[in-house]
VMD Tcl script that builds the backbone (N, CA, C; Angstrom):
set m [mol new atoms 564]
animate dup $m
set s [atomselect $m all]
$s set {name element resname resid chain x y z} {
  {N N UNK 1 A -10.378 -8.121 -14.588}
  {CA C UNK 1 A -11.053 -7.012 -13.923}
  {C C UNK 1 A -11.997 -8.211 -13.535}
  {N N UNK 2 A -12.171 -7.602 -12.079}
  {CA C UNK 2 A -13.265 -8.726 -11.443}
  {C C UNK 2 A -14.121 -7.816 -10.938}
  {N N UNK 3 A -15.419 -7.201 -11.538}
  {CA C UNK 3 A -16.595 -6.686 -11.346}
  {C C UNK 3 A -16.995 -6.982 -10.237}
  {N N UNK 4 A -17.142 -8.140 -10.110}
  {CA C UNK 4 A -17.885 -8.835 -9.087}
  {C C UNK 4 A -17.092 -8.313 -7.579}
  {N N UNK 5 A -15.990 -7.842 -7.714}
  {CA C UNK 5 A -15.393 -7.518 -6.448}
  {C C UNK 5 A -15.881 -5.855 -5.875}
  {N N UNK 6 A -15.855 -5.398 -4.924}
  {CA C UNK 6 A -16.479 -3.749 -4.735}
  {C C UNK 6 A -15.187 -3.576 -5.481}
  {N N UNK 7 A -15.291 -1.809 -6.229}
  {CA C UNK 7 A -14.158 -0.999 -6.690}
  {C C UNK 7 A -13.222 -0.863 -5.226}
  {N N UNK 8 A -13.942 -0.334 -4.153}
  {CA C UNK 8 A -13.084 0.198 -3.114}
  {C C UNK 8 A -11.763 -1.163 -3.038}
  {N N UNK 9 A -12.374 -2.328 -3.156}
  {CA C UNK 9 A -11.414 -3.678 -2.783}
  {C C UNK 9 A -10.147 -3.839 -3.598}
  {N N UNK 10 A -10.726 -3.615 -4.844}
  {CA C UNK 10 A -9.928 -4.037 -6.035}
  {C C UNK 10 A -8.858 -2.228 -6.229}
  {N N UNK 11 A -9.261 -1.034 -5.699}
  {CA C UNK 11 A -8.581 -0.023 -5.727}
  {C C UNK 11 A -7.499 -0.481 -4.611}
  {N N UNK 12 A -7.840 -1.097 -3.514}
  {CA C UNK 12 A -6.862 -0.944 -2.501}
  {C C UNK 12 A -5.735 -2.175 -2.922}
  {N N UNK 13 A -5.983 -3.041 -3.587}
  {CA C UNK 13 A -5.675 -4.251 -3.981}
  {C C UNK 13 A -4.577 -3.711 -5.234}
  {N N UNK 14 A -4.766 -2.566 -5.378}
  {CA C UNK 14 A -3.361 -2.039 -7.101}
  {C C UNK 14 A -4.378 -2.409 -8.120}
  {N N UNK 15 A -5.131 -2.839 -8.252}
  {CA C UNK 15 A -5.864 -3.181 -9.713}
  {C C UNK 15 A -5.974 -1.896 -10.601}
  {N N UNK 16 A -5.859 -1.675 -11.743}
  {CA C UNK 16 A -6.577 -0.781 -12.560}
  {C C UNK 16 A -7.416 -0.372 -12.419}
  {N N UNK 17 A -8.224 0.849 -12.195}
  {CA C UNK 17 A -9.281 1.496 -11.922}
  {C C UNK 17 A -9.427 2.085 -13.156}
  {N N UNK 18 A -10.587 2.017 -14.124}
  {CA C UNK 18 A -10.560 2.959 -15.539}
  {C C UNK 18 A -12.303 3.772 -15.300}
  {N N UNK 19 A -11.819 4.552 -15.959}
  {CA C UNK 19 A -13.163 5.429 -15.921}
  {C C UNK 19 A -14.268 4.573 -16.710}
  {N N UNK 20 A -14.214 3.998 -17.345}
  {CA C UNK 20 A -15.714 3.209 -17.788}
  {C C UNK 20 A -16.202 1.963 -16.648}
  {N N UNK 21 A -15.569 1.815 -15.605}
  {CA C UNK 21 A -15.514 1.038 -14.596}
  {C C UNK 21 A -16.817 0.948 -14.449}
  {N N UNK 22 A -18.366 -0.003 -14.209}
  {CA C UNK 22 A -19.257 -0.051 -13.919}
  {C C UNK 22 A -19.562 0.704 -12.144}
  {N N UNK 23 A -18.640 0.350 -11.823}
  {CA C UNK 23 A -18.608 0.907 -10.321}
  {C C UNK 23 A -18.116 2.070 -9.628}
  {N N UNK 24 A -17.874 3.270 -10.632}
  {CA C UNK 24 A -16.988 4.335 -10.690}
  {C C UNK 24 A -17.561 5.366 -10.035}
  {N N UNK 25 A -18.840 4.850 -10.263}
  {CA C UNK 25 A -19.815 6.159 -9.733}
  {C C UNK 25 A -19.844 6.103 -8.288}
  {N N UNK 26 A -19.259 4.990 -7.535}
  {CA C UNK 26 A -19.048 5.113 -6.226}
  {C C UNK 26 A -17.881 5.861 -5.606}
  {N N UNK 27 A -16.564 6.185 -6.372}
  {CA C UNK 27 A -15.386 6.702 -6.555}
  {C C UNK 27 A -15.868 8.327 -6.528}
  {N N UNK 28 A -16.490 8.420 -7.671}
  {CA C UNK 28 A -16.821 9.821 -8.088}
  {C C UNK 28 A -18.285 10.590 -6.554}
  {N N UNK 29 A -18.944 9.713 -6.229}
  {CA C UNK 29 A -19.509 10.007 -5.088}
  {C C UNK 29 A -18.612 10.371 -3.628}
  {N N UNK 30 A -18.011 9.518 -3.336}
  {CA C UNK 30 A -16.820 9.843 -2.273}
  {C C UNK 30 A -16.012 11.180 -2.508}
  {N N UNK 31 A -15.779 11.405 -3.738}
  {CA C UNK 31 A -14.584 12.166 -3.756}
  {C C UNK 31 A -15.414 13.693 -3.874}
  {N N UNK 32 A -16.822 13.468 -4.561}
  {CA C UNK 32 A -17.536 14.695 -4.217}
  {C C UNK 32 A -17.506 15.147 -2.952}
  {N N UNK 33 A -18.168 13.720 -2.380}
  {CA C UNK 33 A -18.484 14.415 -0.939}
  {C C UNK 33 A -17.084 14.732 -0.068}
  {N N UNK 34 A -16.268 14.816 -0.432}
  {CA C UNK 34 A -15.043 14.974 0.283}
  {C C UNK 34 A -14.357 16.167 0.017}
  {N N UNK 35 A -14.741 16.750 -1.237}
  {CA C UNK 35 A -14.241 17.673 -2.266}
  {C C UNK 35 A -14.981 18.986 -1.130}
  {N N UNK 36 A -16.483 18.795 -1.036}
  {CA C UNK 36 A -17.150 19.719 -0.362}
  {C C UNK 36 A -17.167 19.537 1.076}
  {N N UNK 37 A -16.437 18.793 2.484}
  {CA C UNK 37 A -16.152 18.529 3.165}
  {C C UNK 37 A -14.818 19.138 3.888}
  {N N UNK 38 A -13.723 18.799 2.663}
  {CA C UNK 38 A -12.612 19.471 3.111}
  {C C UNK 38 A -12.620 21.324 2.763}
  {N N UNK 39 A -13.523 21.520 1.674}
  {CA C UNK 39 A -13.832 22.862 1.513}
  {C C UNK 39 A -13.935 23.745 2.518}
  {N N UNK 40 A -15.490 23.161 3.182}
  {CA C UNK 40 A -15.941 23.982 4.532}
  {C C UNK 40 A -14.937 23.655 5.642}
  {N N UNK 41 A -14.119 22.550 5.850}
  {CA C UNK 41 A -13.282 22.421 6.880}
  {C C UNK 41 A -12.531 23.638 6.519}
  {N N UNK 42 A -11.630 23.929 5.661}
  {CA C UNK 42 A -10.688 24.563 5.610}
  {C C UNK 42 A -11.235 26.141 5.501}
  {N N UNK 43 A -12.623 26.599 4.985}
  {CA C UNK 43 A -13.097 27.940 5.262}
  {C C UNK 43 A -13.470 28.554 6.805}
  {N N UNK 44 A -14.314 27.268 7.226}
  {CA C UNK 44 A -14.709 27.465 8.805}
  {C C UNK 44 A -14.045 27.331 9.801}
  {N N UNK 45 A -13.410 26.427 10.064}
  {CA C UNK 45 A -12.542 25.637 10.982}
  {C C UNK 45 A -11.756 26.751 11.502}
  {N N UNK 46 A -12.120 27.194 13.335}
  {CA C UNK 46 A -11.399 28.262 13.849}
  {C C UNK 46 A -10.405 27.922 14.628}
  {N N UNK 47 A -10.066 26.434 14.893}
  {CA C UNK 47 A -9.144 25.950 15.786}
  {C C UNK 47 A -8.999 24.606 15.402}
  {N N UNK 48 A -7.820 23.916 16.280}
  {CA C UNK 48 A -7.323 22.642 16.181}
  {C C UNK 48 A -8.254 21.883 16.247}
  {N N UNK 49 A -9.356 21.818 17.404}
  {CA C UNK 49 A -10.362 20.965 17.616}
  {C C UNK 49 A -11.163 20.615 16.789}
  {N N UNK 50 A -11.686 21.880 16.185}
  {CA C UNK 50 A -12.755 21.839 14.930}
  {C C UNK 50 A -11.729 21.194 13.692}
  {N N UNK 51 A -10.986 21.472 13.146}
  {CA C UNK 51 A -10.260 20.276 12.451}
  {C C UNK 51 A -10.306 19.420 12.632}
  {N N UNK 52 A -9.656 18.967 13.828}
  {CA C UNK 52 A -9.397 17.362 14.180}
  {C C UNK 52 A -11.095 16.958 14.033}
  {N N UNK 53 A -12.038 17.724 14.247}
  {CA C UNK 53 A -13.443 17.051 14.299}
  {C C UNK 53 A -14.002 16.674 13.210}
  {N N UNK 54 A -13.749 17.889 12.179}
  {CA C UNK 54 A -13.879 17.530 11.133}
  {C C UNK 54 A -13.466 17.133 9.836}
  {N N UNK 55 A -12.172 16.437 10.217}
  {CA C UNK 55 A -11.242 15.515 9.514}
  {C C UNK 55 A -11.703 14.376 9.942}
  {N N UNK 56 A -12.036 13.948 11.071}
  {CA C UNK 56 A -12.899 12.861 11.733}
  {C C UNK 56 A -14.006 12.229 10.832}
  {N N UNK 57 A -14.964 13.412 10.459}
  {CA C UNK 57 A -15.961 13.197 9.623}
  {C C UNK 57 A -15.643 12.679 8.124}
  {N N UNK 58 A -14.063 13.329 7.977}
  {CA C UNK 58 A -13.561 13.102 6.339}
  {C C UNK 58 A -13.246 11.706 6.363}
  {N N UNK 59 A -13.009 11.367 7.588}
  {CA C UNK 59 A -12.087 10.154 7.308}
  {C C UNK 59 A -12.958 8.905 7.544}
  {N N UNK 60 A -13.668 9.425 8.261}
  {CA C UNK 60 A -14.896 8.661 8.875}
  {C C UNK 60 A -14.295 7.505 10.235}
  {N N UNK 61 A -13.500 8.203 11.280}
  {CA C UNK 61 A -12.661 7.523 12.182}
  {C C UNK 61 A -12.237 8.685 13.166}
  {N N UNK 62 A -12.410 8.342 14.770}
  {CA C UNK 62 A -12.107 9.298 15.662}
  {C C UNK 62 A -10.927 9.233 15.722}
  {N N UNK 63 A -10.732 10.982 15.752}
  {CA C UNK 63 A -8.572 11.433 15.567}
  {C C UNK 63 A -8.513 11.422 16.557}
  {N N UNK 64 A -7.758 10.818 17.513}
  {CA C UNK 64 A -7.344 10.696 18.952}
  {C C UNK 64 A -6.915 12.640 19.277}
  {N N UNK 65 A -7.397 12.954 20.335}
  {CA C UNK 65 A -7.340 14.705 20.575}
  {C C UNK 65 A -5.677 14.847 20.800}
  {N N UNK 66 A -4.833 13.747 20.901}
  {CA C UNK 66 A -3.229 14.607 21.083}
  {C C UNK 66 A -3.079 14.839 19.504}
  {N N UNK 67 A -3.395 14.546 18.398}
  {CA C UNK 67 A -3.021 14.653 17.135}
  {C C UNK 67 A -3.456 16.231 16.726}
  {N N UNK 68 A -2.375 16.909 16.034}
  {CA C UNK 68 A -3.124 18.618 16.198}
  {C C UNK 68 A -2.586 18.801 14.286}
  {N N UNK 69 A -3.895 19.284 13.648}
  {CA C UNK 69 A -3.537 19.202 11.751}
  {C C UNK 69 A -3.763 20.766 11.520}
  {N N UNK 70 A -3.033 21.564 11.249}
  {CA C UNK 70 A -3.555 22.722 10.671}
  {C C UNK 70 A -3.867 22.818 9.183}
  {N N UNK 71 A -4.929 23.835 9.483}
  {CA C UNK 71 A -5.590 24.200 7.830}
  {C C UNK 71 A -4.302 24.924 7.206}
  {N N UNK 72 A -4.905 25.132 5.878}
  {CA C UNK 72 A -5.146 24.269 4.917}
  {C C UNK 72 A -4.894 22.796 5.128}
  {N N UNK 73 A -5.885 21.697 5.012}
  {CA C UNK 73 A -5.607 20.595 4.470}
  {C C UNK 73 A -6.377 19.962 3.155}
  {N N UNK 74 A -5.449 19.139 2.363}
  {CA C UNK 74 A -6.125 18.886 1.525}
  {C C UNK 74 A -6.473 17.086 0.982}
  {N N UNK 75 A -7.450 16.899 0.861}
  {CA C UNK 75 A -7.547 15.652 0.509}
  {C C UNK 75 A -8.969 15.197 -0.551}
  {N N UNK 76 A -8.586 14.275 -1.578}
  {CA C UNK 76 A -9.691 13.622 -2.339}
  {C C UNK 76 A -10.585 12.599 -2.215}
  {N N UNK 77 A -10.478 12.146 -0.985}
  {CA C UNK 77 A -10.735 10.944 -1.002}
  {C C UNK 77 A -11.056 10.308 1.062}
  {N N UNK 78 A -9.994 10.764 1.603}
  {CA C UNK 78 A -10.459 11.086 2.945}
  {C C UNK 78 A -10.887 9.396 3.707}
  {N N UNK 79 A -11.187 8.649 2.974}
  {CA C UNK 79 A -11.658 7.495 3.910}
  {C C UNK 79 A -10.508 6.150 4.073}
  {N N UNK 80 A -9.827 6.830 3.257}
  {CA C UNK 80 A -8.728 5.748 3.308}
  {C C UNK 80 A -7.381 6.438 4.585}
  {N N UNK 81 A -7.853 7.041 4.887}
  {CA C UNK 81 A -6.631 7.939 6.152}
  {C C UNK 81 A -6.736 7.612 7.152}
  {N N UNK 82 A -5.597 6.787 8.055}
  {CA C UNK 82 A -5.696 6.273 9.274}
  {C C UNK 82 A -4.411 7.335 10.059}
  {N N UNK 83 A -4.940 7.882 10.770}
  {CA C UNK 83 A -3.685 8.499 11.697}
  {C C UNK 83 A -3.662 8.015 12.894}
  {N N UNK 84 A -2.725 7.723 13.354}
  {CA C UNK 84 A -2.141 7.814 14.731}
  {C C UNK 84 A -2.325 8.257 15.942}
  {N N UNK 85 A -1.954 8.387 16.841}
  {CA C UNK 85 A -1.829 9.395 18.081}
  {C C UNK 85 A -0.948 9.926 18.023}
  {N N UNK 86 A -1.102 11.195 18.725}
  {CA C UNK 86 A 0.638 12.188 19.199}
  {C C UNK 86 A 1.084 12.501 17.334}
  {N N UNK 87 A 0.196 12.995 16.458}
  {CA C UNK 87 A 0.424 12.941 15.096}
  {C C UNK 87 A 0.786 14.496 14.593}
  {N N UNK 88 A 1.449 15.217 13.844}
  {CA C UNK 88 A 1.247 16.675 14.218}
  {C C UNK 88 A 1.134 16.665 12.158}
  {N N UNK 89 A 0.648 17.483 11.666}
  {CA C UNK 89 A 0.022 17.535 10.410}
  {C C UNK 89 A -0.108 19.256 10.058}
  {N N UNK 90 A 1.447 19.726 9.473}
  {CA C UNK 90 A 1.682 20.874 9.238}
  {C C UNK 90 A 0.624 21.598 8.092}
  {N N UNK 91 A 0.886 22.710 7.568}
  {CA C UNK 91 A -0.467 23.756 6.920}
  {C C UNK 91 A 0.059 23.373 5.528}
  {N N UNK 92 A -1.222 23.263 4.818}
  {CA C UNK 92 A -1.045 22.705 3.302}
  {C C UNK 92 A -0.614 21.945 2.809}
  {N N UNK 93 A -0.633 20.300 3.439}
  {CA C UNK 93 A -0.625 19.383 2.904}
  {C C UNK 93 A -1.482 18.645 2.687}
  {N N UNK 94 A -1.130 17.654 1.839}
  {CA C UNK 94 A -2.378 17.378 0.574}
  {C C UNK 94 A -1.533 15.503 0.576}
  {N N UNK 95 A -2.849 14.688 0.678}
  {CA C UNK 95 A -2.753 13.605 0.782}
  {C C UNK 95 A -4.155 12.860 -0.130}
  {N N UNK 96 A -3.534 12.351 -0.813}
  {CA C UNK 96 A -4.624 11.587 -2.082}
  {C C UNK 96 A -4.302 10.138 -1.635}
  {N N UNK 97 A -5.567 9.507 -1.285}
  {CA C UNK 97 A -5.443 9.042 -0.005}
  {C C UNK 97 A -6.039 7.271 -0.300}
  {N N UNK 98 A -6.687 7.614 -2.136}
  {CA C UNK 98 A -6.944 6.263 -2.276}
  {C C UNK 98 A -6.740 4.903 -2.265}
  {N N UNK 99 A -5.425 5.208 -2.380}
  {CA C UNK 99 A -4.650 3.596 -2.513}
  {C C UNK 99 A -4.756 3.394 -0.519}
  {N N UNK 100 A -4.881 4.407 0.185}
  {CA C UNK 100 A -4.178 4.095 1.717}
  {C C UNK 100 A -2.879 5.004 2.140}
  {N N UNK 101 A -3.296 5.622 3.064}
  {CA C UNK 101 A -2.550 6.658 3.245}
  {C C UNK 101 A -2.528 5.740 5.244}
  {N N UNK 102 A -1.631 5.540 6.159}
  {CA C UNK 102 A -1.147 5.100 7.207}
  {C C UNK 102 A -0.340 6.226 8.225}
  {N N UNK 103 A -0.439 6.779 8.999}
  {CA C UNK 103 A 0.274 7.516 9.625}
  {C C UNK 103 A -0.017 6.940 11.117}
  {N N UNK 104 A 1.478 6.259 11.475}
  {CA C UNK 104 A 1.524 5.550 12.993}
  {C C UNK 104 A 1.694 6.292 14.089}
  {N N UNK 105 A 2.179 6.445 15.348}
  {CA C UNK 105 A 1.574 7.123 16.280}
  {C C UNK 105 A 3.609 8.060 15.900}
  {N N UNK 106 A 3.113 9.215 16.558}
  {CA C UNK 106 A 4.430 10.184 16.886}
  {C C UNK 106 A 4.907 10.440 15.499}
  {N N UNK 107 A 4.144 10.504 13.869}
  {CA C UNK 107 A 4.616 11.207 12.978}
  {C C UNK 107 A 3.987 12.717 13.063}
  {N N UNK 108 A 5.609 13.266 12.060}
  {CA C UNK 108 A 5.653 14.788 12.174}
  {C C UNK 108 A 5.361 14.537 10.632}
  {N N UNK 109 A 4.646 15.718 9.798}
  {CA C UNK 109 A 4.364 16.004 8.619}
  {C C UNK 109 A 4.488 17.488 8.516}
  {N N UNK 110 A 5.534 17.953 7.523}
  {CA C UNK 110 A 5.788 19.591 7.498}
  {C C UNK 110 A 4.907 20.457 6.619}
  {N N UNK 111 A 4.607 21.245 6.346}
  {CA C UNK 111 A 4.060 22.320 5.416}
  {C C UNK 111 A 4.529 21.954 4.296}
  {N N UNK 112 A 3.294 22.214 3.802}
  {CA C UNK 112 A 3.527 21.534 1.996}
  {C C UNK 112 A 3.820 20.266 1.430}
  {N N UNK 113 A 3.842 18.874 2.457}
  {CA C UNK 113 A 4.319 18.152 2.388}
  {C C UNK 113 A 2.913 17.189 0.930}
  {N N UNK 114 A 3.409 16.242 0.491}
  {CA C UNK 114 A 2.254 15.489 -0.385}
  {C C UNK 114 A 2.494 14.351 -0.259}
  {N N UNK 115 A 1.547 13.232 -0.237}
  {CA C UNK 115 A 1.691 11.665 -0.163}
  {C C UNK 115 A 0.549 11.839 -1.226}
  {N N UNK 116 A 0.939 11.131 -2.079}
  {CA C UNK 116 A 0.135 10.637 -3.489}
  {C C UNK 116 A 0.407 9.614 -3.210}
  {N N UNK 117 A -0.926 8.396 -3.154}
  {CA C UNK 117 A -0.788 6.755 -3.573}
  {C C UNK 117 A -1.501 6.358 -4.824}
  {N N UNK 118 A -1.897 7.413 -5.567}
  {CA C UNK 118 A -2.380 7.052 -6.863}
  {C C UNK 118 A -1.690 7.681 -8.240}
  {N N UNK 119 A -1.561 7.047 -9.285}
  {CA C UNK 119 A -0.944 6.670 -10.162}
  {C C UNK 119 A -1.646 6.432 -11.526}
  {N N UNK 120 A -0.712 6.214 -12.684}
  {CA C UNK 120 A -1.549 5.786 -13.972}
  {C C UNK 120 A -0.539 5.218 -14.560}
  {N N UNK 121 A -1.020 4.041 -15.208}
  {CA C UNK 121 A -0.317 3.408 -16.253}
  {C C UNK 121 A 0.638 4.140 -17.088}
  {N N UNK 122 A 2.027 3.587 -17.655}
  {CA C UNK 122 A 2.577 3.982 -18.643}
  {C C UNK 122 A 2.049 4.237 -20.141}
  {N N UNK 123 A 1.652 3.295 -20.699}
  {CA C UNK 123 A 1.007 2.855 -21.752}
  {C C UNK 123 A -0.124 4.071 -22.193}
  {N N UNK 124 A 0.025 4.682 -22.920}
  {CA C UNK 124 A -1.187 6.158 -23.445}
  {C C UNK 124 A -2.472 5.386 -23.352}
  {N N UNK 125 A -2.510 4.586 -23.876}
  {CA C UNK 125 A -4.011 3.740 -23.982}
  {C C UNK 125 A -4.529 3.679 -22.592}
  {N N UNK 126 A -3.665 3.476 -21.817}
  {CA C UNK 126 A -3.918 3.228 -20.322}
  {C C UNK 126 A -3.650 4.024 -19.251}
  {N N UNK 127 A -3.658 5.115 -20.133}
  {CA C UNK 127 A -3.196 6.112 -18.914}
  {C C UNK 127 A -4.080 6.809 -18.491}
  {N N UNK 128 A -5.413 6.928 -18.616}
  {CA C UNK 128 A -6.318 7.438 -17.820}
  {C C UNK 128 A -7.226 6.241 -16.419}
  {N N UNK 129 A -6.434 5.148 -16.512}
  {CA C UNK 129 A -6.553 4.366 -15.444}
  {C C UNK 129 A -6.165 4.895 -14.196}
  {N N UNK 130 A -6.397 4.543 -13.294}
  {CA C UNK 130 A -6.042 4.637 -11.771}
  {C C UNK 130 A -5.656 3.240 -11.572}
  {N N UNK 131 A -4.140 3.845 -11.084}
  {CA C UNK 131 A -3.595 2.422 -9.998}
  {C C UNK 131 A -3.298 2.946 -8.617}
  {N N UNK 132 A -3.613 2.721 -7.715}
  {CA C UNK 132 A -3.187 2.949 -5.950}
  {C C UNK 132 A -2.343 1.962 -5.556}
  {N N UNK 133 A -1.579 2.385 -4.405}
  {CA C UNK 133 A -1.122 1.927 -3.911}
  {C C UNK 133 A -0.523 2.498 -2.327}
  {N N UNK 134 A -0.338 1.983 -1.074}
  {CA C UNK 134 A -0.596 2.549 -0.109}
  {C C UNK 134 A 0.554 2.993 0.476}
  {N N UNK 135 A 0.277 4.132 1.011}
  {CA C UNK 135 A 1.901 4.615 1.999}
  {C C UNK 135 A 1.587 4.503 3.762}
  {N N UNK 136 A 2.520 4.294 3.594}
  {CA C UNK 136 A 2.627 3.904 5.487}
  {C C UNK 136 A 3.820 4.622 5.798}
  {N N UNK 137 A 3.848 5.311 6.725}
  {CA C UNK 137 A 4.670 6.533 7.693}
  {C C UNK 137 A 4.918 5.618 9.049}
  {N N UNK 138 A 5.928 4.563 9.578}
  {CA C UNK 138 A 5.934 4.410 10.845}
  {C C UNK 138 A 5.915 5.241 11.614}
  {N N UNK 139 A 5.937 4.652 13.047}
  {CA C UNK 139 A 5.822 5.813 14.251}
  {C C UNK 139 A 7.589 6.485 14.124}
  {N N UNK 140 A 7.039 7.669 14.888}
  {CA C UNK 140 A 8.067 8.702 15.139}
  {C C UNK 140 A 8.628 9.097 13.777}
  {N N UNK 141 A 8.387 8.823 12.436}
  {CA C UNK 141 A 9.054 9.363 11.391}
  {C C UNK 141 A 8.888 11.097 11.161}
  {N N UNK 142 A 9.694 11.455 10.364}
  {CA C UNK 142 A 9.406 12.975 10.280}
  {C C UNK 142 A 9.732 13.494 8.661}
  {N N UNK 143 A 8.663 13.913 8.322}
  {CA C UNK 143 A 8.458 14.194 6.895}
  {C C UNK 143 A 8.694 15.974 6.486}
  {N N UNK 144 A 9.770 16.177 5.924}
  {CA C UNK 144 A 10.101 17.629 5.807}
  {C C UNK 144 A 9.337 18.428 4.884}
  {N N UNK 145 A 9.318 19.838 5.331}
  {CA C UNK 145 A 8.142 20.534 4.494}
  {C C UNK 145 A 8.474 20.511 2.738}
  {N N UNK 146 A 7.224 20.221 1.995}
  {CA C UNK 146 A 7.710 20.272 0.680}
  {C C UNK 146 A 7.636 18.841 0.024}
  {N N UNK 147 A 7.911 17.602 0.950}
  {CA C UNK 147 A 8.155 16.659 0.476}
  {C C UNK 147 A 7.886 15.925 -0.236}
  {N N UNK 148 A 7.642 14.981 -1.009}
  {CA C UNK 148 A 6.642 14.253 -1.834}
  {C C UNK 148 A 6.943 12.810 -1.388}
  {N N UNK 149 A 5.844 11.955 -1.027}
  {CA C UNK 149 A 6.049 10.490 -1.124}
  {C C UNK 149 A 5.286 10.034 -1.781}
  {N N UNK 150 A 5.524 9.350 -2.776}
  {CA C UNK 150 A 4.797 8.566 -4.257}
  {C C UNK 150 A 4.691 7.082 -3.477}
  {N N UNK 151 A 3.544 6.908 -3.969}
  {CA C UNK 151 A 2.755 5.041 -4.035}
  {C C UNK 151 A 3.686 4.457 -3.925}
  {N N UNK 152 A 2.792 3.555 -2.583}
  {CA C UNK 152 A 3.902 2.583 -2.080}
  {C C UNK 152 A 4.655 2.179 -1.882}
  {N N UNK 153 A 4.888 3.635 -0.826}
  {CA C UNK 153 A 6.229 3.821 -0.121}
  {C C UNK 153 A 6.204 3.671 1.464}
  {N N UNK 154 A 7.002 2.852 2.354}
  {CA C UNK 154 A 6.865 3.098 3.348}
  {C C UNK 154 A 8.137 3.650 4.205}
  {N N UNK 155 A 7.581 4.375 5.439}
  {CA C UNK 155 A 8.628 5.675 5.342}
  {C C UNK 155 A 8.965 4.743 6.780}
  {N N UNK 156 A 10.297 4.055 7.258}
  {CA C UNK 156 A 10.538 3.635 8.479}
  {C C UNK 156 A 10.505 4.453 9.813}
  {N N UNK 157 A 10.660 3.346 10.566}
  {CA C UNK 157 A 10.488 4.079 12.395}
  {C C UNK 157 A 11.400 5.176 12.332}
  {N N UNK 158 A 11.188 6.358 13.038}
  {CA C UNK 158 A 12.328 7.343 13.381}
  {C C UNK 158 A 13.065 7.880 11.780}
  {N N UNK 159 A 12.624 7.666 11.088}
  {CA C UNK 159 A 13.678 7.866 9.844}
  {C C UNK 159 A 13.069 9.584 9.099}
  {N N UNK 160 A 13.785 10.531 8.883}
  {CA C UNK 160 A 13.253 11.599 8.402}
  {C C UNK 160 A 13.408 11.820 6.887}
  {N N UNK 161 A 12.549 12.193 6.395}
  {CA C UNK 161 A 12.443 12.834 5.057}
  {C C UNK 161 A 13.043 14.317 4.643}
  {N N UNK 162 A 13.902 14.314 4.139}
  {CA C UNK 162 A 14.209 16.170 4.392}
  {C C UNK 162 A 13.644 16.984 3.645}
  {N N UNK 163 A 13.507 18.330 3.833}
  {CA C UNK 163 A 12.482 19.129 2.908}
  {C C UNK 163 A 12.907 19.223 1.563}
  {N N UNK 164 A 11.848 19.156 1.186}
  {CA C UNK 164 A 11.967 18.829 -0.396}
  {C C UNK 164 A 12.025 17.392 -1.265}
  {N N UNK 165 A 12.546 16.726 -0.501}
  {CA C UNK 165 A 12.629 15.193 -1.262}
  {C C UNK 165 A 11.643 14.630 -2.009}
  {N N UNK 166 A 11.912 13.962 -3.207}
  {CA C UNK 166 A 10.971 13.129 -3.779}
  {C C UNK 166 A 11.245 11.707 -3.404}
  {N N UNK 167 A 10.033 10.976 -2.477}
  {CA C UNK 167 A 10.286 9.649 -2.250}
  {C C UNK 167 A 10.335 8.231 -3.018}
  {N N UNK 168 A 11.085 7.650 -3.497}
  {CA C UNK 168 A 10.526 6.502 -4.948}
  {C C UNK 168 A 11.223 5.289 -4.507}
  {N N UNK 169 A 11.738 5.020 -3.301}
  {CA C UNK 169 A 11.879 3.722 -2.634}
  {C C UNK 169 A 11.080 3.918 -1.348}
  {N N UNK 170 A 11.449 2.714 -0.409}
  {CA C UNK 170 A 11.039 2.382 0.761}
  {C C UNK 170 A 12.389 3.562 1.519}
  {N N UNK 171 A 12.212 3.933 2.486}
  {CA C UNK 171 A 13.281 4.333 3.704}
  {C C UNK 171 A 12.991 3.687 4.589}
  {N N UNK 172 A 14.602 3.115 4.886}
  {CA C UNK 172 A 15.061 2.149 6.233}
  {C C UNK 172 A 14.420 3.056 7.562}
  {N N UNK 173 A 14.106 2.137 8.654}
  {CA C UNK 173 A 14.203 2.880 10.011}
  {C C UNK 173 A 15.674 3.586 9.930}
  {N N UNK 174 A 15.498 4.468 10.885}
  {CA C UNK 174 A 16.708 5.184 11.755}
  {C C UNK 174 A 17.234 5.955 10.526}
  {N N UNK 175 A 17.118 6.374 9.537}
  {CA C UNK 175 A 17.462 6.469 8.073}
  {C C UNK 175 A 17.507 8.796 7.690}
  {N N UNK 176 A 17.970 9.125 7.545}
  {CA C UNK 176 A 17.933 10.402 6.882}
  {C C UNK 176 A 18.394 9.857 5.161}
  {N N UNK 177 A 16.891 10.526 4.408}
  {CA C UNK 177 A 16.884 10.659 3.078}
  {C C UNK 177 A 16.823 12.386 2.462}
  {N N UNK 178 A 17.471 12.651 1.447}
  {CA C UNK 178 A 17.616 13.957 1.067}
  {C C UNK 178 A 17.583 13.683 -0.457}
  {N N UNK 179 A 17.210 14.983 -1.197}
  {CA C UNK 179 A 17.251 15.196 -2.827}
  {C C UNK 179 A 16.203 14.458 -3.928}
  {N N UNK 180 A 15.935 14.188 -4.811}
  {CA C UNK 180 A 15.584 13.985 -5.918}
  {C C UNK 180 A 16.075 13.370 -7.272}
  {N N UNK 181 A 15.609 11.991 -7.094}
  {CA C UNK 181 A 14.703 11.431 -6.291}
  {C C UNK 181 A 15.719 11.056 -4.697}
  {N N UNK 182 A 15.209 10.876 -3.367}
  {CA C UNK 182 A 15.601 10.632 -2.544}
  {C C UNK 182 A 16.784 9.554 -2.444}
  {N N UNK 183 A 17.929 10.058 -1.223}
  {CA C UNK 183 A 18.594 9.027 -1.389}
  {C C UNK 183 A 19.321 9.137 0.042}
  {N N UNK 184 A 19.775 7.886 0.684}
  {CA C UNK 184 A 20.213 8.211 1.836}
  {C C UNK 184 A 21.783 9.018 2.451}
  {N N UNK 185 A 21.239 9.620 3.627}
  {CA C UNK 185 A 22.376 11.004 3.702}
  {C C UNK 185 A 23.028 10.005 4.780}
  {N N UNK 186 A 22.642 9.585 5.855}
  {CA C UNK 186 A 22.924 9.179 7.083}
  {C C UNK 186 A 22.150 8.404 7.787}
  {N N UNK 187 A 22.511 7.657 8.950}
  {CA C UNK 187 A 21.903 6.954 9.583}
  {C C UNK 187 A 22.046 7.230 10.491}
  {N N UNK 188 A 20.611 7.388 11.558}
  {CA C UNK 188 A 20.445 8.457 12.847}
  {C C UNK 188 A 21.032 6.967 13.741}
}
mol reanalyze $m
mol bondsrecalc $m
mol representation Tube
mol addrep $m
């Protein structure tokens, strides 16, 4: 552990982050702010323009007008989410983005999908540490309803993840995967 490096850089590099880390307060501050902003967005946003504007505040980036996000939308961190143009995110999706989530242009995310970039070590004595790995969803990929994408996964361009699938390995471009764990069903 190199505490001379900012905790967010260490987090994005996949270094285990422990609760007793002297910089952990920075994570706590972002999470507290984000939870409040998400709660407000989900309770008061009346249309997709308001949701997009409030999500831009949560992510700290300008989300393109061609992108549509339906509430409720859940995230615990927000500042590591990057959303391209012409993206559609349906109702009740959860993005745990401490490790970074990138949605390239044209991505479709079905309702109740879960993108999880955070994990914990297997050893019981280390289990409360946080280990993060990014998720990248490439151009025109489609994530089906209630699918779960686990840390460190890349979904290839034009790929389809079937509803309810749990993705534990990268998905090749132009491929359809389904099941738990997700396996290739066919090529497009």
